[in-house]
N, C-alpha and C positions, 0 to 999 in steps of 0.2 A: 107734732114732731115724732118721728119713730128714732129708738136708738137701738143699736145693733151691739151687742157684746158679746166678743169671741174668749173662748175659754177651751183649755185642754192641752196646750202646746207644751213642749217641753223635750227634753232630750232622751231618744231612743236610739236605739242600735242596729247597723241595719238589717233587712229582714225585719225589722221587728211592727209593729202595730200601732195606731195612735187613732184617736176619735175624737174630733176638733165640735166644738158646738158651738153655736151663734143664737142669741136668744135676745127678740124682737121683744122691747118693751114700748105698748100700743100697739092697735089694730093696725094694718093695712089691707086697704081697699080696692077693688079694681082688678085687673089680669095684671100680672107681674112675676118678673124669673127670680129666682134667691140664686146667685152667685158664688163659688168661694174662686179664689183668684191669688196664685203664689206670686211672691216675688222675693226673688234671692240679691242678697247682695251688688248696687250697684245695674241692677238690670230692671228691664220695664214689668210690671205685672202682667201676670199670665193666667187666662182661664185656665180652672182645673174641672171644675164639675159644677152644671146648670140643673134647676129643677124647677116648674114651671109650678106657677098657682092651680093649675091641672092635675099636677105630680106625674109628667112625665120629666125623664132625665138625661140627658146629655152630657156626651164624655172628650177630651182632647185623644187622640191616640197616647199620646203620652201616659195619660191617665185609665185610660180605658182598663176595664180587668184589676186593677188597683184599686182603685178610689172608687166608695162607694158614697152617692147623695140620699139623706132621708130627709123626712121631716117631720114634728110630731104638731098637728093643729092644737092639742090640748095646753102644750105647752109652749106654741110658740116658738119652738126651737127646729130649727135646721142643723144638720148633724154631719160632719164628714168624716168616715170610717177609713181611715188609711190603712192598710197593707202592703208587705213588701218594699218595705220604705227603704230609698237608695239614699247614698249622702247627698246626690246631687241634687234630692227634694228639699232638700235646708230651705228655711228662709222663713217671710213672714206671709201669713196666711191669712186674708180677708175676705170677709164674709159683704155682701152686697147683695141689694133688692133694688132691680128697677123696675118700674111700672107706671102705668095711667088711670088714675081716677076724675078727679075734674082738673086734673091739671097731669105733667110727667113728673115722676119724683126718683129719687137716687140717692139712696142713702148706702152710705159704708162705717163697718166697723173700723176699729181703732187696732186691729190686727192681734195673733197671737204666733209669738215666736216657735218655729220645730229645727230643731237640730237631729240630721242623723248621724249619729259619729261612734267609733266601739273606743 
């Protein structure tokens, strides 16, 4: 079983930056994507960035140009660099890995809180 642990959240002023990390314990096999989701209080989770096992990235319009997803295979870690943060970016950020090897798998981290406020 793979465990995902997010870190790097905190309080930041509007216009500031944060880098979130998602460290995976154990090996992830097969073809998969790693996603970062954001959940504001009382709302559903929304996708903010994706990176495939081949390294291609994708962003919704709301984060394109402000957020960058990347990974270190050596550290088994995926990062989310968030720039030009806005108060509406406040929420819990979750790391998620979806893929298929011998069967379909779907792993989630526990989330890390990001608060953008002056």
